[in-house]
C-alpha positions as CSV (number, residue, x, y, z in Angstrom):
1,X,0.0,0.0,0.0
2,X,1.5,3.4,-1.0
3,X,1.0,6.5,1.1
4,X,-1.6,7.9,-1.2
5,X,-3.7,4.8,-0.8
6,X,-3.4,5.0,2.9
7,X,-4.5,8.6,2.9
8,X,-7.6,7.8,0.8
9,X,-8.5,4.9,3.0
10,X,-8.1,7.0,6.1
11,X,-10.3,9.8,4.6
12,X,-13.0,7.4,3.6
13,X,-13.0,5.8,7.1
14,X,-13.2,9.2,8.6
15,X,-16.3,10.0,6.6
16,X,-17.9,6.7,7.5
17,X,-17.2,7.2,11.2
18,X,-18.7,10.7,11.1
19,X,-21.8,9.5,9.3
20,X,-22.3,6.5,11.7
21,X,-21.7,8.8,14.6
22,X,-24.3,11.2,13.4
23,X,-26.9,8.4,13.2
24,X,-25.9,7.0,16.6
25,X,-26.1,10.5,18.2
26,X,-29.8,10.7,17.3
27,X,-30.4,7.6,19.5
28,X,-27.9,8.7,22.2
29,X,-29.7,12.1,22.5
30,X,-32.7,10.3,23.9
31,X,-30.7,8.6,26.7
32,X,-31.4,9.6,30.3
33,X,-28.6,10.6,32.6
34,X,-29.0,7.3,34.4
35,X,-28.5,5.3,31.2
36,X,-25.4,7.4,30.3
37,X,-24.0,6.9,33.8
38,X,-24.3,3.2,33.5
39,X,-22.3,3.2,30.3
40,X,-19.6,5.5,31.9
41,X,-19.3,3.2,34.9
42,X,-18.9,0.1,32.7
43,X,-16.1,1.7,30.7
44,X,-14.3,2.9,33.8
45,X,-14.5,-0.5,35.4
46,X,-13.3,-2.3,32.2
47,X,-10.4,0.1,31.7
48,X,-9.3,-0.2,35.3
49,X,-8.5,-3.8,34.7
50,X,-5.9,-2.8,32.0
51,X,-4.2,0.2,33.4
52,X,-0.8,-1.5,33.9
53,X,-0.8,-3.3,30.6
54,X,-1.7,-0.1,28.8
55,X,1.0,1.8,30.6
56,X,3.6,-0.6,29.5
57,X,2.3,-0.6,25.9
58,X,2.3,3.2,25.7
59,X,5.9,3.5,27.0
60,X,7.1,0.7,24.7
61,X,5.4,2.3,21.6
62,X,6.2,5.9,22.2
63,X,9.5,5.6,24.2
64,X,8.2,8.5,26.3
65,X,8.2,8.8,30.1
66,X,7.9,6.3,32.9
67,X,5.4,3.4,32.8
68,X,5.0,3.5,36.6
69,X,3.8,7.1,36.5
70,X,1.6,6.3,33.5
71,X,-0.1,3.6,35.6
72,X,-1.0,6.4,38.1
73,X,-2.4,8.6,35.4
74,X,-4.4,5.8,33.9
75,X,-5.8,4.8,37.3
76,X,-6.6,8.4,38.0
77,X,-8.7,8.5,34.9
78,X,-10.5,5.2,35.7
79,X,-11.2,5.8,39.4
80,X,-10.9,9.5,40.6
81,X,-12.6,11.0,37.6
82,X,-15.6,8.6,37.7
83,X,-16.0,9.3,41.4
84,X,-16.4,13.0,40.7
85,X,-18.8,12.3,37.8
86,X,-21.2,10.4,40.0
87,X,-24.3,12.4,40.8
88,X,-23.4,15.2,38.3
89,X,-26.3,15.9,36.0
90,X,-25.3,17.0,32.5
91,X,-28.4,16.2,30.4
92,X,-32.1,16.8,30.9
93,X,-33.2,19.0,33.8
94,X,-30.0,19.8,35.5
95,X,-31.1,22.8,37.6
96,X,-34.4,24.2,38.7
97,X,-35.4,27.3,40.8
98,X,-39.1,27.0,41.5
99,X,-39.1,30.1,43.6
100,X,-38.1,32.3,40.6
101,X,-39.6,30.1,38.0
102,X,-36.4,29.2,36.0
103,X,-34.7,26.0,35.0
104,X,-31.7,24.8,33.0
105,X,-31.8,21.9,30.6
106,X,-28.5,20.3,29.6
107,X,-28.3,19.4,25.9
108,X,-25.5,17.4,24.2
109,X,-23.5,19.2,21.6
110,X,-23.4,16.2,19.2
111,X,-20.2,14.4,18.0
112,X,-17.0,15.2,19.9
113,X,-13.8,14.6,18.0
114,X,-11.1,13.9,20.5
115,X,-7.3,14.1,19.8
116,X,-5.2,12.4,22.5
117,X,-1.5,13.1,22.7
118,X,1.5,10.6,22.5
119,X,2.6,11.8,25.9
120,X,-0.5,10.6,27.8
121,X,-2.3,8.5,25.2
122,X,-4.2,6.2,27.5
123,X,-5.2,8.5,30.4
124,X,-6.3,11.2,28.0
125,X,-8.3,8.9,25.8
126,X,-10.1,7.4,28.8
127,X,-10.8,10.8,30.2
128,X,-12.2,12.2,26.9
129,X,-14.4,9.2,26.4
130,X,-15.9,9.4,29.9
131,X,-16.5,13.2,29.7
132,X,-18.0,13.0,26.2
133,X,-20.4,10.1,27.0
134,X,-21.4,11.5,30.4
135,X,-22.6,14.6,28.6
136,X,-24.6,12.5,26.0
137,X,-22.2,13.1,23.1
138,X,-20.9,10.6,20.6
139,X,-17.1,10.4,20.7
140,X,-14.7,9.7,17.9
141,X,-11.0,9.4,18.7
142,X,-8.3,10.3,16.2
143,X,-5.2,8.5,17.7
144,X,-1.8,10.2,17.7
145,X,0.3,8.4,15.1
146,X,3.1,7.7,17.6
147,X,0.6,6.0,20.0
148,X,-1.9,4.6,17.5
149,X,-1.5,0.9,18.6
150,X,-1.9,1.6,22.3
151,X,-4.9,3.9,21.8
152,X,-6.5,1.3,19.5
153,X,-6.1,-1.4,22.1
154,X,-7.7,0.8,24.7
155,X,-10.5,1.8,22.4
156,X,-11.4,-1.8,21.6
157,X,-11.9,-2.6,25.3
158,X,-13.8,0.6,25.9
159,X,-16.1,0.1,22.9
160,X,-16.9,-3.5,23.9
161,X,-17.8,-2.5,27.4
162,X,-19.9,0.5,26.3
163,X,-21.9,-1.5,23.7
164,X,-22.5,-4.3,26.2
165,X,-24.1,-1.6,28.4
166,X,-26.4,-0.3,25.7
167,X,-24.4,2.3,23.8
168,X,-25.6,2.6,20.2
169,X,-23.0,1.2,17.7
170,X,-21.0,4.1,16.3
171,X,-21.4,6.4,19.2
172,X,-17.9,5.5,20.3
173,X,-15.4,4.9,17.6
174,X,-11.8,5.6,16.5
175,X,-9.8,6.0,13.3
176,X,-8.0,2.8,12.5
177,X,-6.0,4.0,9.6
178,X,-4.2,6.9,11.1
179,X,-3.0,9.6,8.8
180,X,-3.0,13.4,8.8
181,X,-5.4,13.4,5.9
182,X,-7.9,11.3,7.8
183,X,-7.7,13.5,10.8
184,X,-8.2,16.6,8.7
185,X,-11.2,15.0,7.1
186,X,-12.7,14.4,10.6
187,X,-11.9,17.9,11.8
188,X,-13.6,19.5,8.8
189,X,-16.6,17.1,8.7
190,X,-19.9,18.9,9.1
191,X,-21.1,16.3,11.6
192,X,-18.4,17.1,14.2
193,X,-19.8,19.6,16.8
194,X,-16.7,20.2,18.8
195,X,-13.0,19.3,18.8
196,X,-11.3,18.3,22.1
197,X,-7.6,18.6,21.5
198,X,-5.4,17.4,24.5
199,X,-1.9,18.6,23.7
200,X,-1.7,17.9,20.0
201,X,-0.1,21.2,19.0
202,X,0.5,20.2,15.4
203,X,-3.3,20.0,14.9
204,X,-3.9,23.5,16.2
205,X,-3.8,25.1,12.8
206,X,-6.4,22.6,11.4
207,X,-8.6,23.2,14.5
208,X,-8.6,27.0,13.9
209,X,-9.2,26.6,10.1
210,X,-12.2,24.3,10.7
211,X,-14.3,27.2,12.1
212,X,-15.6,24.8,14.8
213,X,-15.5,25.4,18.5
214,X,-12.5,23.6,20.0
215,X,-10.9,23.1,23.4
216,X,-7.2,22.9,23.6
217,X,-5.3,21.6,26.5
218,X,-1.6,21.8,26.1
219,X,1.2,22.2,28.7
220,X,2.5,25.7,28.2
221,X,5.4,27.5,29.8
222,X,4.5,27.3,33.5
223,X,6.6,29.2,36.1
224,X,6.8,28.4,39.8
225,X,7.7,31.2,42.2
226,X,9.3,30.4,45.6
227,X,8.7,33.5,47.8
228,X,10.8,34.2,50.9
229,X,8.1,33.2,53.4
230,X,7.6,29.7,51.8
231,X,8.4,26.4,53.4
232,X,11.6,26.0,51.3
233,X,12.1,22.3,51.9
234,X,8.5,21.6,50.9
235,X,8.6,23.9,47.9
236,X,11.7,22.2,46.5
237,X,10.2,18.7,47.2
238,X,6.9,19.7,45.5
239,X,8.6,21.0,42.4
240,X,11.0,18.0,42.1
241,X,8.0,15.6,42.5
242,X,6.0,17.4,39.9
243,X,8.8,17.9,37.3
244,X,10.0,14.3,37.6
245,X,6.5,12.8,37.2
246,X,6.5,10.9,34.0
247,X,9.9,12.3,33.2
248,X,8.7,15.9,32.9
249,X,5.7,15.3,30.7
250,X,3.0,15.8,33.3
251,X,0.2,18.1,32.5
252,X,1.1,21.7,33.7
253,X,4.5,20.6,34.8
254,X,6.8,23.5,35.9
255,X,9.0,24.8,33.2
256,X,10.9,27.4,35.2
257,X,11.6,28.3,38.8
258,X,11.7,31.9,39.9
259,X,13.3,32.4,43.4
260,X,13.3,35.3,45.8
261,X,16.9,36.4,46.0
262,X,17.2,36.3,49.8
263,X,16.4,32.6,49.8
264,X,18.0,31.6,46.5
265,X,21.0,29.9,48.0
266,X,19.0,27.9,50.5
267,X,16.6,26.8,47.8
268,X,19.5,25.8,45.6
269,X,20.8,23.6,48.3
270,X,17.4,22.0,48.8
271,X,17.3,21.1,45.1
272,X,20.8,19.7,45.0
273,X,20.2,17.6,48.1
274,X,17.3,15.9,46.1
275,X,19.4,15.1,43.0
276,X,19.2,18.3,40.9
277,X,22.3,19.3,39.0
278,X,22.9,23.0,38.2
279,X,24.5,23.4,34.8
280,X,27.4,25.7,34.1
281,X,26.9,28.4,31.5
282,X,28.7,26.3,28.9
283,X,26.7,23.2,29.8
284,X,23.5,25.2,29.6
285,X,24.3,26.3,26.0
286,X,25.3,22.7,25.0
287,X,22.1,21.2,26.4
288,X,20.0,23.9,24.8
289,X,21.5,23.2,21.4
290,X,20.9,19.5,21.9
291,X,17.3,19.9,23.0
292,X,16.4,22.5,20.3
293,X,18.7,21.7,17.4
294,X,16.6,23.6,14.9
295,X,14.7,25.9,17.2
296,X,12.1,23.2,18.1
297,X,12.2,20.5,20.7
298,X,13.7,17.3,19.5
299,X,10.8,14.9,19.9
300,X,13.1,12.0,20.5
301,X,14.3,13.7,23.7
302,X,10.8,14.1,25.1
303,X,10.2,12.2,28.4
304,X,13.8,11.0,28.7
305,X,15.7,10.9,32.0
306,X,18.1,13.6,33.2
307,X,21.1,11.3,32.9
308,X,20.1,10.3,29.3
309,X,19.8,14.0,28.3
310,X,23.1,14.9,29.9
311,X,24.8,12.0,28.1
312,X,23.4,13.0,24.7
313,X,24.5,16.5,25.3
314,X,28.1,15.4,26.3
315,X,27.7,16.6,29.8
316,X,29.1,14.6,32.8
317,X,26.7,14.6,35.8
318,X,26.9,12.7,39.1
319,X,25.3,9.3,39.3
320,X,21.7,9.5,40.4
321,X,21.1,13.0,38.9
322,X,17.3,13.4,38.5
323,X,16.9,17.0,37.3
324,X,18.9,19.4,35.2
325,X,18.6,23.1,36.1
326,X,19.8,25.8,33.6
327,X,20.5,29.1,35.3
328,X,19.2,32.1,33.3
329,X,19.7,35.8,33.8
330,X,16.9,36.9,31.6
331,X,14.2,35.3,29.4
332,X,15.9,34.6,26.0
333,X,14.2,35.7,22.8
334,X,14.9,32.6,20.8
335,X,16.8,30.1,23.0
336,X,15.1,26.8,23.9
337,X,14.8,27.5,27.6
338,X,11.9,29.9,27.0
339,X,10.0,27.0,25.4
340,X,8.0,24.1,26.8
341,X,10.4,21.5,28.3
342,X,8.8,18.1,28.2
343,X,11.6,16.5,30.1
344,X,13.3,16.8,33.5
345,X,14.9,20.2,32.8
346,X,14.1,23.5,34.5
347,X,15.1,27.1,33.8
348,X,16.2,29.0,36.9
349,X,15.7,32.7,37.6
350,X,16.5,34.8,40.8
351,X,14.6,38.0,41.4
352,X,15.1,40.8,44.0
353,X,11.6,40.6,45.5
354,X,8.1,39.4,44.8
355,X,7.2,42.4,42.6
356,X,10.2,41.7,40.3
357,X,9.3,38.0,40.4
358,X,5.7,38.9,39.4
359,X,7.0,40.7,36.3
360,X,9.3,37.8,35.5
361,X,6.4,35.3,35.8
362,X,4.2,37.4,33.5
363,X,7.1,37.5,31.0
364,X,7.4,33.8,31.1
365,X,3.7,33.2,30.9
366,X,3.5,35.4,27.7
367,X,6.0,33.1,25.9
368,X,5.0,29.6,24.6
369,X,1.7,28.2,25.6
370,X,0.6,31.6,26.9
371,X,-1.3,31.7,30.2
372,X,-1.6,28.0,31.1
373,X,-0.7,27.5,34.8
374,X,1.3,29.3,37.5
375,X,2.4,28.0,40.9
376,X,3.3,30.1,43.9
377,X,5.0,28.8,47.1
378,X,4.4,31.3,49.9
379,X,2.8,31.9,53.3
380,X,2.1,35.5,52.6
381,X,-1.6,35.8,51.7
382,X,-1.2,39.3,50.3
383,X,1.5,38.2,47.9
384,X,-0.5,35.1,46.9
385,X,-3.6,37.3,46.3
386,X,-1.6,39.7,44.1
387,X,-0.3,36.8,42.0
388,X,-3.8,35.5,41.6
389,X,-5.2,38.9,40.6
390,X,-2.4,40.0,38.2
391,X,-1.3,36.9,36.2
392,X,-2.6,36.3,32.6
393,X,-3.2,32.6,33.4
394,X,-5.8,29.9,33.4
395,X,-5.1,28.5,36.8
396,X,-3.0,29.6,39.8
397,X,-1.9,26.8,42.2
398,X,-0.7,27.6,45.7
399,X,1.8,25.4,47.7
400,X,1.3,22.3,45.7
401,X,3.1,20.3,43.0
402,X,1.9,21.7,39.6
403,X,1.1,18.4,37.9
404,X,-0.8,16.9,40.8
405,X,-2.5,20.2,41.8
406,X,-3.6,21.1,38.3
407,X,-5.1,17.6,37.8
408,X,-7.1,17.9,41.0
409,X,-5.1,15.2,42.8
410,X,-3.8,17.5,45.6
411,X,-6.4,20.3,45.1
412,X,-10.2,20.4,44.9
413,X,-10.1,21.5,41.2
414,X,-12.1,19.3,38.9
415,X,-10.1,16.1,38.2
416,X,-9.0,16.6,34.6
417,X,-6.4,15.4,32.1
418,X,-7.4,18.2,29.6
419,X,-6.5,21.6,31.0
420,X,-7.9,24.3,28.9
421,X,-5.5,27.0,27.4
422,X,-8.2,29.5,26.6
423,X,-6.3,32.4,28.1
424,X,-4.0,32.1,25.1
425,X,-6.7,32.3,22.6
426,X,-6.2,28.6,21.9
427,X,-9.7,27.1,22.4
428,X,-12.8,28.3,24.1
429,X,-12.0,27.7,27.7
430,X,-9.2,27.7,30.3
431,X,-11.1,25.3,32.6
432,X,-10.2,21.9,33.9
433,X,-12.4,20.4,31.3
434,X,-15.5,18.6,32.6
435,X,-18.7,17.4,31.0
436,X,-20.2,20.8,31.6
437,X,-17.9,22.1,28.9
438,X,-19.4,19.6,26.4
439,X,-23.1,20.6,26.6
440,X,-25.1,23.7,26.0
441,X,-27.6,25.1,28.5
442,X,-31.2,25.6,27.4
443,X,-32.8,28.2,29.6
444,X,-36.4,27.9,30.8
445,X,-38.3,30.8,32.2
446,X,-41.9,30.6,33.6
447,X,-44.2,33.7,33.4
448,X,-44.4,35.3,36.8
449,X,-46.2,38.5,36.0
450,X,-48.9,39.5,33.4
451,X,-47.7,41.1,30.2
452,X,-50.2,44.0,30.5
453,X,-48.9,44.7,34.0
454,X,-45.2,44.8,32.8
455,X,-46.1,47.1,29.9
456,X,-48.3,49.3,32.1
457,X,-45.6,49.8,34.6
458,X,-43.1,50.8,31.8
459,X,-45.8,52.9,30.2
460,X,-46.4,54.8,33.4
461,X,-42.7,55.6,33.6
462,X,-42.8,56.9,30.0
463,X,-45.9,58.9,30.7
464,X,-44.4,60.6,33.7
465,X,-41.3,61.5,31.6
466,X,-43.6,62.9,28.9
467,X,-45.6,65.0,31.4
468,X,-42.3,66.3,32.8
469,X,-41.2,67.3,29.4
470,X,-44.5,69.0,28.5
471,X,-44.6,71.0,31.7
472,X,-41.1,72.2,31.0
473,X,-42.1,73.3,27.5
474,X,-45.2,75.1,28.8
475,X,-43.1,76.9,31.3
476,X,-40.7,78.0,28.6
477,X,-43.5,79.3,26.4
478,X,-45.0,81.3,29.3
479,X,-41.6,82.8,30.0
480,X,-41.2,83.9,26.4
481,X,-44.7,85.4,26.3
482,X,-44.0,87.3,29.5
483,X,-40.8,88.6,28.1
484,X,-42.5,89.7,24.9
485,X,-45.2,91.6,26.8
486,X,-42.7,93.4,29.0
487,X,-40.7,94.5,25.9
488,X,-43.9,95.8,24.2
489,X,-45.0,97.8,27.3
490,X,-41.6,99.6,27.1
């Protein structure tokens, strides 16, 4: 089979999936919330049995990250997310205010086209399936080419479980012949209502060009600020835990650390004691050239260990080095360290005080992946509040590891593996994406007063204004007449 044949097959399959999904959606739209919940639970229970196997498969196929951490992400999608979904109403009557005579009806959007990334292929796929079906939408998955086999395996299990629980055939499907042409055909197909893109940056241009609403959840350039009042040991431990999770590929992982100058040396010692290695200026340049040989991150270095990265850059580091830290004096205009680092590498900035750190964080947030996530480690509520108020960012996390906090594992944010980047103009929301982002709300309003009464009330107001104007005019005429009589008598 030549490439052209594969493209044509993929495009034809895309059309068939969209058409079948459209017919299935007509049936799915009549499902109650209870029927949808039964299907969601069945999929979650089925996928929980395969979390470890799928973690191994994704690591073996993509060569990205750490399979042990992928098990955690997969289990999070199968257990924590479904727990939060239980009892949530997304379709039918979802809110009612009898006292005021209003109600909200949740209505599915239609077919959701979901694009999972190679960095988290299984957990993202499971999450998008559960969110879409919970909200009564058909879901079509367009697998990432680098993780197509793993995603296909996961989808086969999910589809079988869903259809055993009553899901109409075609309401959950995936593209088997994975090509860019097939994905483009799906993105542009008129039956697709919304595109849910979790970190597939190369598809952003197609999403924009489609004219359809889309949600984009990438990583972005997320800074973490360590302020002088912070628990320095805990801050260093949190950042290391987060940045090392799945070899630096975790959603919202810190990309840079900004440190208050008066505690910078203490913080540095905390990082070094935990296995961080601070690069020299020459080593920083060498690693930057290796990571970004042509101005873009070498995809083969994504999710690799710190020792592997150092070795490939010709840098000698102590045994057991877990994290590489590149000291920076300013945010470079074109160097790689201003970009998203999907590996255990951090940029390091020292600032005079929290106000200068605030400006530095804004500068970092306005680079790649604008306005995704910011972390602040501090005990000063005034400083925390100022950061929350001033930053152009989708989410602010306080005293917590960025990856775990953003996902809702160590915070009470909605448990999500798709973190919206709407503050960057990439997609329609900056939320932790939930089923509520995948429906529209039909408003219901009961009449609580008679139309004649409402009009009469407004009419009375208009009448009073008219009388006021007429009286004023009458007074003006009288004044003019009096003035004319006085002039004539002279």
